[in-house]
mmCIF file as Biopython writes it, N, C-alpha, C and O atoms, coordinates in Angstrom:
data_model
#
loop_
_atom_site.group_PDB
_atom_site.id
_atom_site.type_symbol
_atom_site.label_atom_id
_atom_site.label_alt_id
_atom_site.label_comp_id
_atom_site.label_asym_id
_atom_site.label_entity_id
_atom_site.label_seq_id
_atom_site.pdbx_PDB_ins_code
_atom_site.Cartn_x
_atom_site.Cartn_y
_atom_site.Cartn_z
_atom_site.occupancy
_atom_site.B_iso_or_equiv
_atom_site.auth_seq_id
_atom_site.auth_asym_id
_atom_site.pdbx_PDB_model_num
ATOM 1   N N  . UNK A ? 1  ? 0.818   -1.209  0.000   1.0 0.0 1  A 1 
ATOM 2   C CA . UNK A ? 1  ? 0.000   0.000   0.000   1.0 0.0 1  A 1 
ATOM 3   C C  . UNK A ? 1  ? 0.853   1.262   0.000   1.0 0.0 1  A 1 
ATOM 4   O O  . UNK A ? 1  ? 1.950   1.290   0.559   1.0 0.0 1  A 1 
ATOM 5   N N  . UNK A ? 2  ? 0.344   2.270   -0.619  1.0 0.0 2  A 1 
ATOM 6   C CA . UNK A ? 2  ? 1.002   3.575   -0.662  1.0 0.0 2  A 1 
ATOM 7   C C  . UNK A ? 2  ? 0.187   4.538   0.187   1.0 0.0 2  A 1 
ATOM 8   O O  . UNK A ? 2  ? -1.020  4.677   -0.013  1.0 0.0 2  A 1 
ATOM 9   N N  . UNK A ? 3  ? 0.842   5.207   1.139   1.0 0.0 3  A 1 
ATOM 10  C CA . UNK A ? 3  ? 0.162   6.175   1.996   1.0 0.0 3  A 1 
ATOM 11  C C  . UNK A ? 3  ? 0.833   7.524   1.807   1.0 0.0 3  A 1 
ATOM 12  O O  . UNK A ? 3  ? 2.048   7.652   1.960   1.0 0.0 3  A 1 
ATOM 13  N N  . UNK A ? 4  ? 0.034   8.529   1.475   1.0 0.0 4  A 1 
ATOM 14  C CA . UNK A ? 4  ? 0.534   9.886   1.262   1.0 0.0 4  A 1 
ATOM 15  C C  . UNK A ? 4  ? -0.270  10.822  2.149   1.0 0.0 4  A 1 
ATOM 16  O O  . UNK A ? 4  ? -1.498  10.749  2.185   1.0 0.0 4  A 1 
ATOM 17  N N  . UNK A ? 5  ? 0.409   11.686  2.852   1.0 0.0 5  A 1 
ATOM 18  C CA . UNK A ? 5  ? -0.280  12.729  3.627   1.0 0.0 5  A 1 
ATOM 19  C C  . UNK A ? 5  ? -0.259  13.994  2.782   1.0 0.0 5  A 1 
ATOM 20  O O  . UNK A ? 5  ? 0.802   14.548  2.494   1.0 0.0 5  A 1 
ATOM 21  N N  . UNK A ? 6  ? -1.438  14.438  2.394   1.0 0.0 6  A 1 
ATOM 22  C CA . UNK A ? 6  ? -1.555  15.586  1.499   1.0 0.0 6  A 1 
ATOM 23  C C  . UNK A ? 6  ? -2.416  16.645  2.179   1.0 0.0 6  A 1 
ATOM 24  O O  . UNK A ? 6  ? -3.640  16.522  2.226   1.0 0.0 6  A 1 
ATOM 25  N N  . UNK A ? 7  ? -1.770  17.688  2.706   1.0 0.0 7  A 1 
ATOM 26  C CA . UNK A ? 7  ? -2.473  18.728  3.450   1.0 0.0 7  A 1 
ATOM 27  C C  . UNK A ? 7  ? -1.908  20.081  3.052   1.0 0.0 7  A 1 
ATOM 28  O O  . UNK A ? 7  ? -0.695  20.240  2.918   1.0 0.0 7  A 1 
ATOM 29  N N  . UNK A ? 8  ? -2.792  21.056  2.865   1.0 0.0 8  A 1 
ATOM 30  C CA . UNK A ? 8  ? -2.312  22.411  2.628   1.0 0.0 8  A 1 
ATOM 31  C C  . UNK A ? 8  ? -2.821  23.005  1.326   1.0 0.0 8  A 1 
ATOM 32  O O  . UNK A ? 8  ? -3.874  22.626  0.814   1.0 0.0 8  A 1 
ATOM 33  N N  . UNK A ? 9  ? -2.046  23.943  0.807   1.0 0.0 9  A 1 
ATOM 34  C CA . UNK A ? 9  ? -2.387  24.651  -0.412  1.0 0.0 9  A 1 
ATOM 35  C C  . UNK A ? 9  ? -2.578  23.654  -1.553  1.0 0.0 9  A 1 
ATOM 36  O O  . UNK A ? 9  ? -1.744  22.772  -1.760  1.0 0.0 9  A 1 
ATOM 37  N N  . UNK A ? 10 ? -3.656  23.796  -2.276  1.0 0.0 10 A 1 
ATOM 38  C CA . UNK A ? 10 ? -3.981  22.947  -3.432  1.0 0.0 10 A 1 
ATOM 39  C C  . UNK A ? 10 ? -4.270  21.494  -3.035  1.0 0.0 10 A 1 
ATOM 40  O O  . UNK A ? 10 ? -4.164  20.589  -3.863  1.0 0.0 10 A 1 
ATOM 41  N N  . UNK A ? 11 ? -4.633  21.278  -1.778  1.0 0.0 11 A 1 
ATOM 42  C CA . UNK A ? 11 ? -4.940  19.934  -1.283  1.0 0.0 11 A 1 
ATOM 43  C C  . UNK A ? 11 ? -6.042  19.271  -2.107  1.0 0.0 11 A 1 
ATOM 44  O O  . UNK A ? 11 ? -5.903  18.121  -2.522  1.0 0.0 11 A 1 
ATOM 45  N N  . UNK A ? 12 ? -7.131  19.993  -2.343  1.0 0.0 12 A 1 
ATOM 46  C CA . UNK A ? 12 ? -8.252  19.425  -3.089  1.0 0.0 12 A 1 
ATOM 47  C C  . UNK A ? 12 ? -7.853  19.083  -4.517  1.0 0.0 12 A 1 
ATOM 48  O O  . UNK A ? 12 ? -8.272  18.053  -5.046  1.0 0.0 12 A 1 
ATOM 49  N N  . UNK A ? 13 ? -7.055  19.924  -5.142  1.0 0.0 13 A 1 
ATOM 50  C CA . UNK A ? 13 ? -6.573  19.660  -6.503  1.0 0.0 13 A 1 
ATOM 51  C C  . UNK A ? 13 ? -5.692  18.415  -6.517  1.0 0.0 13 A 1 
ATOM 52  O O  . UNK A ? 13 ? -5.805  17.583  -7.418  1.0 0.0 13 A 1 
ATOM 53  N N  . UNK A ? 14 ? -4.829  18.287  -5.536  1.0 0.0 14 A 1 
ATOM 54  C CA . UNK A ? 14 ? -3.973  17.105  -5.435  1.0 0.0 14 A 1 
ATOM 55  C C  . UNK A ? 14 ? -4.790  15.837  -5.264  1.0 0.0 14 A 1 
ATOM 56  O O  . UNK A ? 14 ? -4.490  14.811  -5.875  1.0 0.0 14 A 1 
ATOM 57  N N  . UNK A ? 15 ? -5.822  15.904  -4.432  1.0 0.0 15 A 1 
ATOM 58  C CA . UNK A ? 15 ? -6.687  14.743  -4.234  1.0 0.0 15 A 1 
ATOM 59  C C  . UNK A ? 15 ? -7.416  14.388  -5.525  1.0 0.0 15 A 1 
ATOM 60  O O  . UNK A ? 15 ? -7.566  13.211  -5.853  1.0 0.0 15 A 1 
ATOM 61  N N  . UNK A ? 16 ? -7.866  15.400  -6.255  1.0 0.0 16 A 1 
ATOM 62  C CA . UNK A ? 16 ? -8.549  15.143  -7.532  1.0 0.0 16 A 1 
ATOM 63  C C  . UNK A ? 16 ? -7.614  14.450  -8.510  1.0 0.0 16 A 1 
ATOM 64  O O  . UNK A ? 16 ? -8.013  13.504  -9.190  1.0 0.0 16 A 1 
ATOM 65  N N  . UNK A ? 17 ? -6.382  14.912  -8.582  1.0 0.0 17 A 1 
ATOM 66  C CA . UNK A ? 17 ? -5.395  14.306  -9.481  1.0 0.0 17 A 1 
ATOM 67  C C  . UNK A ? 17 ? -5.176  12.841  -9.112  1.0 0.0 17 A 1 
ATOM 68  O O  . UNK A ? 17 ? -5.127  11.976  -9.987  1.0 0.0 17 A 1 
ATOM 69  N N  . UNK A ? 18 ? -5.046  12.565  -7.815  1.0 0.0 18 A 1 
ATOM 70  C CA . UNK A ? 18 ? -4.850  11.182  -7.371  1.0 0.0 18 A 1 
ATOM 71  C C  . UNK A ? 18 ? -6.060  10.323  -7.722  1.0 0.0 18 A 1 
ATOM 72  O O  . UNK A ? 18 ? -5.902  9.207   -8.217  1.0 0.0 18 A 1 
ATOM 73  N N  . UNK A ? 19 ? -7.270  10.832  -7.469  1.0 0.0 19 A 1 
ATOM 74  C CA . UNK A ? 19 ? -8.483  10.073  -7.805  1.0 0.0 19 A 1 
ATOM 75  C C  . UNK A ? 19 ? -8.565  9.807   -9.305  1.0 0.0 19 A 1 
ATOM 76  O O  . UNK A ? 19 ? -8.892  8.698   -9.727  1.0 0.0 19 A 1 
ATOM 77  N N  . UNK A ? 20 ? -8.266  10.827  -10.106 1.0 0.0 20 A 1 
ATOM 78  C CA . UNK A ? 20 ? -8.299  10.668  -11.563 1.0 0.0 20 A 1 
ATOM 79  C C  . UNK A ? 20 ? -7.303  9.620   -12.035 1.0 0.0 20 A 1 
ATOM 80  O O  . UNK A ? 20 ? -7.496  9.003   -13.082 1.0 0.0 20 A 1 
ATOM 81  N N  . UNK A ? 21 ? -6.239  9.417   -11.267 1.0 0.0 21 A 1 
ATOM 82  C CA . UNK A ? 21 ? -5.223  8.412   -11.598 1.0 0.0 21 A 1 
ATOM 83  C C  . UNK A ? 21 ? -5.599  7.032   -11.054 1.0 0.0 21 A 1 
ATOM 84  O O  . UNK A ? 21 ? -4.839  6.076   -11.202 1.0 0.0 21 A 1 
ATOM 85  N N  . UNK A ? 22 ? -6.778  6.933   -10.421 1.0 0.0 22 A 1 
ATOM 86  C CA . UNK A ? 22 ? -7.232  5.651   -9.905  1.0 0.0 22 A 1 
ATOM 87  C C  . UNK A ? 22 ? -6.692  5.313   -8.527  1.0 0.0 22 A 1 
ATOM 88  O O  . UNK A ? 22 ? -6.721  4.153   -8.117  1.0 0.0 22 A 1 
ATOM 89  N N  . UNK A ? 23 ? -6.200  6.314   -7.809  1.0 0.0 23 A 1 
ATOM 90  C CA . UNK A ? 23 ? -5.644  6.099   -6.476  1.0 0.0 23 A 1 
ATOM 91  C C  . UNK A ? 23 ? -6.704  6.451   -5.439  1.0 0.0 23 A 1 
ATOM 92  O O  . UNK A ? 23 ? -7.293  7.531   -5.479  1.0 0.0 23 A 1 
ATOM 93  N N  . UNK A ? 24 ? -6.937  5.535   -4.518  1.0 0.0 24 A 1 
ATOM 94  C CA . UNK A ? 24 ? -7.912  5.751   -3.450  1.0 0.0 24 A 1 
ATOM 95  C C  . UNK A ? 24 ? -7.425  6.864   -2.522  1.0 0.0 24 A 1 
ATOM 96  O O  . UNK A ? 24 ? -6.275  6.856   -2.082  1.0 0.0 24 A 1 
ATOM 97  N N  . UNK A ? 25 ? -8.297  7.810   -2.233  1.0 0.0 25 A 1 
ATOM 98  C CA . UNK A ? 25 ? -7.952  8.940   -1.367  1.0 0.0 25 A 1 
ATOM 99  C C  . UNK A ? 25 ? -8.791  8.856   -0.098  1.0 0.0 25 A 1 
ATOM 100 O O  . UNK A ? 25 ? -10.019 8.784   -0.156  1.0 0.0 25 A 1 
ATOM 101 N N  . UNK A ? 26 ? -8.120  8.864   1.044   1.0 0.0 26 A 1 
ATOM 102 C CA . UNK A ? 26 ? -8.784  8.842   2.344   1.0 0.0 26 A 1 
ATOM 103 C C  . UNK A ? 26 ? -8.388  10.101  3.099   1.0 0.0 26 A 1 
ATOM 104 O O  . UNK A ? 26 ? -7.258  10.571  2.966   1.0 0.0 26 A 1 
ATOM 105 N N  . UNK A ? 27 ? -9.295  10.648  3.884   1.0 0.0 27 A 1 
ATOM 106 C CA . UNK A ? 27 ? -9.072  11.947  4.521   1.0 0.0 27 A 1 
ATOM 107 C C  . UNK A ? 27 ? -8.214  11.895  5.779   1.0 0.0 27 A 1 
ATOM 108 O O  . UNK A ? 27 ? -7.414  12.804  6.001   1.0 0.0 27 A 1 
ATOM 109 N N  . UNK A ? 28 ? -8.351  10.872  6.603   1.0 0.0 28 A 1 
ATOM 110 C CA . UNK A ? 28 ? -7.646  10.852  7.882   1.0 0.0 28 A 1 
ATOM 111 C C  . UNK A ? 28 ? -6.527  9.829   7.935   1.0 0.0 28 A 1 
ATOM 112 O O  . UNK A ? 28 ? -6.568  8.810   7.245   1.0 0.0 28 A 1 
ATOM 113 N N  . UNK A ? 29 ? -5.524  10.109  8.765   1.0 0.0 29 A 1 
ATOM 114 C CA . UNK A ? 29 ? -4.397  9.196   8.903   1.0 0.0 29 A 1 
ATOM 115 C C  . UNK A ? 29 ? -4.840  7.863   9.505   1.0 0.0 29 A 1 
ATOM 116 O O  . UNK A ? 29 ? -4.369  6.808   9.081   1.0 0.0 29 A 1 
ATOM 117 N N  . UNK A ? 30 ? -5.744  7.901   10.494  1.0 0.0 30 A 1 
ATOM 118 C CA . UNK A ? 30 ? -6.220  6.658   11.106  1.0 0.0 30 A 1 
ATOM 119 C C  . UNK A ? 30 ? -6.965  5.807   10.077  1.0 0.0 30 A 1 
ATOM 120 O O  . UNK A ? 30 ? -6.747  4.598   9.989   1.0 0.0 30 A 1 
ATOM 121 N N  . UNK A ? 31 ? -7.840  6.441   9.307   1.0 0.0 31 A 1 
ATOM 122 C CA . UNK A ? 31 ? -8.578  5.730   8.266   1.0 0.0 31 A 1 
ATOM 123 C C  . UNK A ? 31 ? -7.617  5.131   7.239   1.0 0.0 31 A 1 
ATOM 124 O O  . UNK A ? 31 ? -7.804  3.996   6.801   1.0 0.0 31 A 1 
ATOM 125 N N  . UNK A ? 32 ? -6.602  5.881   6.858   1.0 0.0 32 A 1 
ATOM 126 C CA . UNK A ? 32 ? -5.618  5.395   5.888   1.0 0.0 32 A 1 
ATOM 127 C C  . UNK A ? 32 ? -4.822  4.224   6.454   1.0 0.0 32 A 1 
ATOM 128 O O  . UNK A ? 32 ? -4.552  3.258   5.740   1.0 0.0 32 A 1 
ATOM 129 N N  . UNK A ? 33 ? -4.445  4.298   7.726   1.0 0.0 33 A 1 
ATOM 130 C CA . UNK A ? 33 ? -3.694  3.207   8.355   1.0 0.0 33 A 1 
ATOM 131 C C  . UNK A ? 33 ? -4.541  1.942   8.418   1.0 0.0 33 A 1 
ATOM 132 O O  . UNK A ? 33 ? -4.041  0.848   8.157   1.0 0.0 33 A 1 
ATOM 133 N N  . UNK A ? 34 ? -5.809  2.081   8.760   1.0 0.0 34 A 1 
ATOM 134 C CA . UNK A ? 34 ? -6.710  0.929   8.799   1.0 0.0 34 A 1 
ATOM 135 C C  . UNK A ? 34 ? -6.874  0.324   7.412   1.0 0.0 34 A 1 
ATOM 136 O O  . UNK A ? 34 ? -6.891  -0.898  7.269   1.0 0.0 34 A 1 
ATOM 137 N N  . UNK A ? 35 ? -6.995  1.162   6.390   1.0 0.0 35 A 1 
ATOM 138 C CA . UNK A ? 35 ? -7.147  0.670   5.008   1.0 0.0 35 A 1 
ATOM 139 C C  . UNK A ? 35 ? -5.878  -0.032  4.548   1.0 0.0 35 A 1 
ATOM 140 O O  . UNK A ? 35 ? -5.951  -1.080  3.907   1.0 0.0 35 A 1 
ATOM 141 N N  . UNK A ? 36 ? -4.712  0.535   4.867   1.0 0.0 36 A 1 
ATOM 142 C CA . UNK A ? 36 ? -3.440  -0.087  4.499   1.0 0.0 36 A 1 
ATOM 143 C C  . UNK A ? 36 ? -3.302  -1.452  5.159   1.0 0.0 36 A 1 
ATOM 144 O O  . UNK A ? 36 ? -2.851  -2.403  4.520   1.0 0.0 36 A 1 
ATOM 145 N N  . UNK A ? 37 ? -3.684  -1.564  6.430   1.0 0.0 37 A 1 
ATOM 146 C CA . UNK A ? 37 ? -3.623  -2.850  7.135   1.0 0.0 37 A 1 
ATOM 147 C C  . UNK A ? 37 ? -4.569  -3.851  6.490   1.0 0.0 37 A 1 
ATOM 148 O O  . UNK A ? 37 ? -4.230  -5.026  6.346   1.0 0.0 37 A 1 
ATOM 149 N N  . UNK A ? 38 ? -5.754  -3.393  6.102   1.0 0.0 38 A 1 
ATOM 150 C CA . UNK A ? 38 ? -6.720  -4.264  5.445   1.0 0.0 38 A 1 
ATOM 151 C C  . UNK A ? 38 ? -6.181  -4.780  4.114   1.0 0.0 38 A 1 
ATOM 152 O O  . UNK A ? 38 ? -6.314  -5.963  3.803   1.0 0.0 38 A 1 
ATOM 153 N N  . UNK A ? 39 ? -5.576  -3.898  3.333   1.0 0.0 39 A 1 
ATOM 154 C CA . UNK A ? 39 ? -4.988  -4.299  2.052   1.0 0.0 39 A 1 
ATOM 155 C C  . UNK A ? 39 ? -3.866  -5.304  2.284   1.0 0.0 39 A 1 
ATOM 156 O O  . UNK A ? 39 ? -3.756  -6.291  1.556   1.0 0.0 39 A 1 
ATOM 157 N N  . UNK A ? 40 ? -3.033  -5.059  3.293   1.0 0.0 40 A 1 
ATOM 158 C CA . UNK A ? 40 ? -1.913  -5.953  3.593   1.0 0.0 40 A 1 
ATOM 159 C C  . UNK A ? 40 ? -2.408  -7.341  3.997   1.0 0.0 40 A 1 
ATOM 160 O O  . UNK A ? 40 ? -1.725  -8.338  3.761   1.0 0.0 40 A 1 
ATOM 161 N N  . UNK A ? 41 ? -3.592  -7.408  4.604   1.0 0.0 41 A 1 
ATOM 162 C CA . UNK A ? 41 ? -4.177  -8.696  4.991   1.0 0.0 41 A 1 
ATOM 163 C C  . UNK A ? 41 ? -4.870  -9.375  3.810   1.0 0.0 41 A 1 
ATOM 164 O O  . UNK A ? 41 ? -5.355  -10.499 3.943   1.0 0.0 41 A 1 
ATOM 165 N N  . UNK A ? 42 ? -4.922  -8.713  2.669   1.0 0.0 42 A 1 
ATOM 166 C CA . UNK A ? 42 ? -5.526  -9.303  1.487   1.0 0.0 42 A 1 
ATOM 167 C C  . UNK A ? 42 ? -6.922  -8.795  1.194   1.0 0.0 42 A 1 
ATOM 168 O O  . UNK A ? 42 ? -7.608  -9.349  0.334   1.0 0.0 42 A 1 
ATOM 169 N N  . UNK A ? 43 ? -7.362  -7.752  1.889   1.0 0.0 43 A 1 
ATOM 170 C CA . UNK A ? 43 ? -8.730  -7.258  1.708   1.0 0.0 43 A 1 
ATOM 171 C C  . UNK A ? 43 ? -8.742  -5.962  1.043   1.0 0.0 43 A 1 
ATOM 172 O O  . UNK A ? 43 ? -9.811  -5.397  0.810   1.0 0.0 43 A 1 
#
């Protein structure tokens, strides 16, 4: 899993670019950590 913390100027634009590239975007670090653990477990 790839985890990126994207906060600040142009944050929304950066998130849009990632989504358009097919990358899942999650808002919180805890949510992202849980998702990364789930992916690592095969889910």
